[in-house]
VEXMAR-147654 format. One line per 5 residues: number of its first residue (from 1); for each residue x, y, z of C-alpha. Coordinates in steps of 0.02 Angstrom, whole numbers. Example, Ala and Ser with C-alpha at 12.3 -4.5 7.8 and 13.67 -1.06 7.14 Angstrom:
1 = 615:-225:390 | 684:-53:357 .
//
This chain:
1 = 3599:6681:4161 | 3567:6669:4348 | 3620:6838:4408 | 3678:6774:4573 | 3797:6657:4477 .
6 = 3986:6709:4504 | 4152:6664:4427 | 4242:6591:4576 | 4429:6528:4592 | 4461:6405:4722 .
11 = 4651:6394:4750 | 4716:6237:4811 | 4635:6060:4796 | 4656:5975:4964 | 4497:5917:5045 .
16 = 4433:6101:5094 | 4463:6157:4918 | 4381:6014:4841 | 4233:6032:4965 | 4219:6220:4930 .
21 = 4214:6187:4738 | 4082:6064:4755 | 3969:6162:4858 | 3987:6324:4767 | 3957:6227:4595 .
26 = 3798:6163:4684 | 3743:6337:4718 | 3758:6377:4525 | 3922:6465:4530 | 4057:6447:4390 .
31 = 4199:6378:4480 | 4382:6353:4429 | 4501:6248:4544 | 4679:6293:4525 | 4801:6168:4602 .
36 = 4992:6182:4595 | 5027:5989:4598 | 4978:5858:4486 | 4869:5770:4611 | 4707:5806:4701 .
41 = 4691:5784:4887 | 4831:5888:4974 | 4894:5776:5108 | 4782:5643:5041 | 4885:5617:4889 .
46 = 4938:5437:4835 | 5081:5333:4754 | 5074:5168:4656 | 5151:5011:4711 | 5131:4839:4638 .
51 = 4979:4890:4537 | 4893:4969:4685 | 4881:5150:4756 | 4923:5194:4936 | 4918:5357:5028 .
56 = 5081:5443:5055 | 5016:5505:5229 | 4910:5391:5320 | 4726:5426:5346 | 4570:5367:5430 .
61 = 4399:5413:5485 | 4314:5415:5652 | 4128:5381:5684 | 4119:5558:5760 | 4173:5635:5584 .
66 = 4000:5691:5551 | 4036:5827:5418 | 4158:5716:5330 | 4043:5572:5327 | 3897:5684:5264 .
71 = 4019:5734:5118 | 4053:5547:5084 | 3872:5524:5077 | 3841:5665:4954 | 3979:5589:4841 .
76 = 3893:5420:4849 | 4036:5335:4946 | 3954:5289:5109 | 3928:5112:5069 | 4120:5098:5029 .
81 = 4169:5143:5209 | 4208:5009:5326 | 4249:5011:5508 | 4367:4916:5615 | 4420:4916:5798 .
86 = 4570:5023:5838 | 4699:5017:5975 | 4838:5125:6044 | 5006:5064:6134 | 5152:5158:6213 .
91 = 5328:5091:6184 | 5444:5104:6337 | 5618:5013:6365 | 5583:4882:6246 | 5408:4840:6303 .
96 = 5241:4889:6224 | 5102:4931:6344 | 4919:4945:6274 | 4833:5098:6331 | 4652:5079:6290 .
101 = 4559:5031:6449 | 4568:5079:6636 | 4642:4926:6670 | 4781:4945:6541 | 4818:5111:6627 .
106 = 4831:5022:6796 | 4958:4902:6727 | 5057:5039:6641 | 5229:5013:6725 | 5320:5174:6670 .
111 = 5223:5264:6790 | 5200:5245:6979 | 5030:5191:7039 | 4990:5366:7103 | 5040:5438:6934 .
116 = 4926:5306:6840 | 4782:5369:6954 | 4819:5544:6915 | 4831:5516:6724 | 4670:5418:6731 .
121 = 4588:5560:6822 | 4651:5674:6684 | 4574:5573:6557 | 4405:5558:6653 | 4400:5744:6687 .
126 = 4450:5796:6504 | 4285:5713:6442 | 4179:5821:6552 | 4286:5977:6572 | 4225:6143:6490 .
131 = 4341:6218:6357 | 4317:6390:6437 | 4483:6480:6457 | 4585:6331:6394 | 4644:6446:6244 .
136 = 4726:6548:6367 | 4813:6417:6455 | 4958:6294:6392 | 4934:6114:6379 | 5081:6100:6492 .
141 = 5002:6196:6622 | 4846:6119:6609 | 4905:5931:6607 | 5037:5972:6737 | 4909:6027:6854 .
146 = 4797:5874:6823 | 4920:5738:6809 | 5057:5816:6917 | 5228:5869:6860 | 5311:5695:6873 .
151 = 5167:5616:6763 | 5171:5755:6647 | 5364:5745:6623 | 5361:5553:6593 | 5202:5532:6492 .
156 = 5132:5685:6418 | 5282:5793:6377 | 5366:5665:6270 | 5215:5652:6159 | 5189:5837:6153 .
161 = 5385:5849:6098 | 5354:5723:5968 | 5220:5831:5891 | 5291:6003:5910 | 5477:5986:5960 .
166 = 5535:6118:6076 | 5389:6233:6035 | 5268:6115:6137 | 5270:6228:6294 | 5156:6357:6210 .
171 = 5030:6246:6137 | 4855:6298:6206 | 4761:6167:6315 | 4612:6196:6200 | 4714:6101:6063 .
176 = 4738:5953:6180 | 4562:5955:6244 | 4484:5952:6072 | 4604:5821:6012 | 4579:5712:6158 .
181 = 4385:5717:6146 | 4391:5675:5963 | 4497:5519:5983 | 4418:5462:6152 | 4245:5508:6111 .
186 = 4173:5341:6065 | 4102:5252:6216 | 4081:5092:6145 | 4265:5068:6109 | 4374:5149:5982 .
191 = 4341:5109:5786 | 4415:5188:5640 | 4356:5183:5455 | 4434:5169:5286 | 4364:5195:5115 .
196 = 4371:5047:4997 | 4488:5078:4864 | 4589:5210:4962 | 4578:5393:4970 | 4610:5403:4784 .
201 = 4437:5344:4752 | 4371:5504:4854 | 4466:5624:4735 | 4409:5518:4584 | 4232:5538:4644 .
206 = 4261:5732:4660 | 4325:5735:4475 | 4158:5645:4416 | 4058:5768:4520 | 4151:5916:4446 .
211 = 4132:5852:4270 | 3940:5846:4301 | 3933:6017:4368 | 4054:6105:4246 | 4193:6137:4370 .
216 = 4353:6176:4280 | 4509:6093:4346 | 4676:6157:4322 | 4817:6050:4383 | 5006:6076:4391 .
221 = 4966:6270:4394 | 5053:6345:4540 | 4993:6516:4596 | 5124:6658:4609 | 5014:6798:4662 .
226 = 4836:6833:4747 | 4791:7013:4739 | 4664:7149:4703 | 4703:7250:4540 | 4688:7433:4515 .
231 = 4500:7413:4499 | 4496:7321:4657 | 4440:7150:4568 | 4516:6994:4633 | 4655:6926:4533 .
236 = 4756:6765:4518 | 4922:6757:4433 | 5001:6597:4366 | 5098:6554:4209 | 4943:6603:4113 .
241 = 4957:6776:4173 | 4831:6872:4268 | 4652:6819:4275 | 4508:6917:4354 | 4373:6831:4456 .
246 = 4218:6886:4550 | 4286:6797:4703 | 4430:6696:4764 | 4433:6565:4894 | 4607:6519:4958 .
251 = 4639:6354:5039 | 4825:6342:5027 | 4938:6308:5180 | 4958:6480:5269 | 5150:6487:5241 .
256 = 5126:6466:5051 | 4976:6584:5043 | 5083:6723:5136 | 5208:6716:5001 | 5073:6742:4868 .
261 = 4978:6884:4938 | 5002:7038:4843 | 5027:7215:4912 | 4850:7273:4873 | 4773:7121:4962 .
266 = 4889:7146:5120 | 4848:7333:5130 | 4663:7291:5116 | 4663:7140:5241 | 4713:7236:5394 .
271 = 4756:7152:5564 | 4794:6981:5483 | 4943:6887:5561 | 5049:6828:5409 | 5177:6749:5529 .
276 = 5093:6592:5575 | 5211:6449:5549 | 5182:6265:5523 | 5252:6098:5577 | 5298:5971:5439 .
281 = 5316:5786:5437 | 5419:5637:5372 | 5334:5471:5335 | 5435:5314:5300 | 5322:5179:5240 .
286 = 5358:4998:5247 | 5266:4861:5159 | 5289:4703:5266 | 5257:4516:5233 | 5189:4497:5410 .
291 = 5101:4593:5547 | 5211:4691:5653 | 5098:4745:5792 | 4908:4718:5828 | 4900:4902:5878 .
296 = 4855:5033:5747 | 4964:5158:5839 | 5121:5127:5945 | 5192:5284:6020 | 5383:5287:6019 .
301 = 5429:5439:6125 | 5595:5389:6188 | 5728:5496:6121 | 5835:5353:6051 | 5696:5326:5919 .
306 = 5714:5442:5765 | 5522:5429:5733 | 5380:5466:5850 | 5255:5331:5807 | 5228:5169:5719 .
311 = 5062:5160:5632 | 5010:4995:5563 | 4870:5036:5444 | 4846:4863:5393 | 4755:4839:5565 .
316 = 4619:4942:5484 | 4617:4894:5300 | 4557:4738:5209 | 4681:4635:5108 | 4575:4676:4959 .
321 = 4647:4864:4972 | 4824:4819:5017 | 4860:4658:4937 | 4858:4473:5001 | 4976:4448:5134 .
326 = 5041:4628:5134 | 5050:4737:5292 | 5074:4916:5286 | 5168:5017:5415 | 5211:5202:5431 .
331 = 5345:5278:5536 | 5313:5458:5564 | 5415:5608:5628 | 5346:5788:5649 | 5476:5929:5627 .
336 = 5490:6097:5557 | 5548:6114:5384 | 5704:6206:5440 | 5763:6060:5542 | 5923:5984:5470 .
341 = 5842:5805:5484 | 5700:5865:5368 | 5821:5865:5219 | 5935:5711:5252 | 5940:5591:5119 .
346 = 5815:5448:5100 | 5959:5326:5119 | 6002:5393:5288 | 5823:5397:5341 | 5796:5214:5282 .
351 = 5949:5156:5374 | 5929:5242:5540 | 5740:5223:5549 | 5746:5037:5512 | 5880:5012:5647 .
356 = 5760:5104:5769 | 5616:4992:5709 | 5713:4834:5745 | 5762:4896:5915 | 5577:4895:5956 .
361 = 5538:4742:5852 | 5703:4644:5853 | 5625:4487:5766 | 5593:4590:5612 | 5707:4517:5468 .
366 = 5759:4598:5316 | 5685:4469:5206 | 5509:4512:5275 | 5525:4690:5202 | 5439:4698:5029 .
371 = 5476:4885:5001 | 5508:5057:5074 | 5448:5229:5025 | 5495:5407:5104 | 5376:5561:5088 .
376 = 5399:5731:5157 | 5268:5865:5191 | 5326:6039:5247 | 5161:6110:5296 | 5037:5991:5403 .
381 = 4974:6085:5547 | 4996:6261:5628 | 5118:6288:5769 | 4989:6338:5894 | 5021:6472:6029 .
386 = 4922:6524:6177 | 4783:6633:6127 | 4781:6555:5952 | 4591:6595:5935 | 4636:6779:5917 .
391 = 4777:6743:5792 | 4689:6631:5666 | 4632:6726:5511 | 4446:6758:5475 | 4342:6675:5331 .
396 = 4312:6840:5254 | 4477:6913:5210 | 4415:7051:5090 | 4229:7080:5094 | 4132:7009:4939 .
401 = 4299:6964:4859 | 4426:6857:4942 | 4395:6713:5067 | 4486:6586:5165 | 4458:6401:5201 .
406 = 4631:6352:5268 | 4704:6238:5397 | 4762:6388:5496 | 4575:6425:5531 | 4526:6250:5589 .
411 = 4580:6263:5769 | 4509:6220:5893 | 4437:6084:5787 | 4559:5943:5757 | 4670:5954:5597 .
416 = 4603:5816:5494 | 4496:5795:5335 | 4336:5810:5447 | 4411:5978:5525 | 4442:6041:5341 .
421 = 4266:6003:5298 | 4206:6087:5443 | 4313:6245:5397 | 4239:6240:5216 | 4069:6237:5285 .
426 = 4111:6386:5399 | 4177:6482:5247 | 4024:6440:5135 | 3913:6509:5271 | 4025:6667:5286 .
431 = 4018:6693:5099 | 3832:6670:5097 | 3812:6809:5235 | 3941:6921:5155 | 3884:6927:4963 .
436 = 3698:6946:4985 | 3705:7119:4925 | 3874:7112:4835 | 3846:7124:4643 | 3954:7026:4516 .
441 = 4068:7113:4396 | 3933:7080:4262 | 3797:7165:4360 | 3907:7308:4406 | 3957:7348:4237 .
446 = 3775:7327:4180 | 3727:7460:4312 | 3862:7583:4246 .
//
């Protein structure tokens, strides 16, 4: 037996957990993945419609997503990724304004000519500005200085409120800077990628890779406690009871993990901010019999809309993936899980959101709607606050024993599948540095 081989539990099977499990297995460790739901992929989970699978929450890749694309290559999926041009538009007072080129911005009537110039300057400056100090400055402060108070109130603030509600005012400028440069970093025009067969094919490829490496998958197994036992060994408690591992890697959303972290673990992991909260999302998905818009994303930031964006993913996908003559549109609304709107009935959401969609697209007819589905996720992205770099937890929670690869740590990288792969790589590097001289339980007992 390889003395360096360890029994490692990976808790959570989103993309960060799947990446951790694959890489650790490649290093020769004995890996067990424990997932509370019946699907792999986290926010990349899917549902079936008309014999096909579709994502519950829309996904795409960008050419700048190097770590994610490298993972796809390792999984043998590079040749299954295809790319298409992508565009963004902004809805205002019944009109839709494309916002993809300098000329589009100069024609953007919701802003005065001077405000358009200031917003254009903001975009140009954002590409070359240093990120130094931006974690200690709010996005509202930074954009207000660059674009002016009026342009900020008309243009930037509604989009920030759409993402974070009334908590937008404390979001650090570093969050916006990183997000802007990811979305706008392609000099030859924006393109986005999709994987043939949908994101289900990615998780299926992970399953094949795990089978070849002996990784154990435990599905539908919620974790009730992560802790250290009285011998200070890492333990995971599920309906199977307590299990001891050499090491544990936690990839759960932070609010969920904070509920399962045991007393001994909390006592050992000093200085951790367990109070970091998350924003959630509701997605209302429509299958339509015709295209709704040529744009991938239409921002609907006016308060009369119950949703914040119209995302037509069929602008990026082939008919072979969605079905002949079928067009797929997601309506999305970010909100905290405590918001009363988060728990209203599907029927009410369907009624009110369809009415809002028809206000923006009045020619949409009921007989052009094939089907509707509604999905909710309570934990999508941390609610960032000024100085978040000092709040986010470290990769090493308990040296040699418990590690983290969570969405909470991705910042300032954009929260995405690529960001989660980046975080998994960071955690793997931290584990390699941390455990060089840490014996396994087997080796320790032998020494005794």
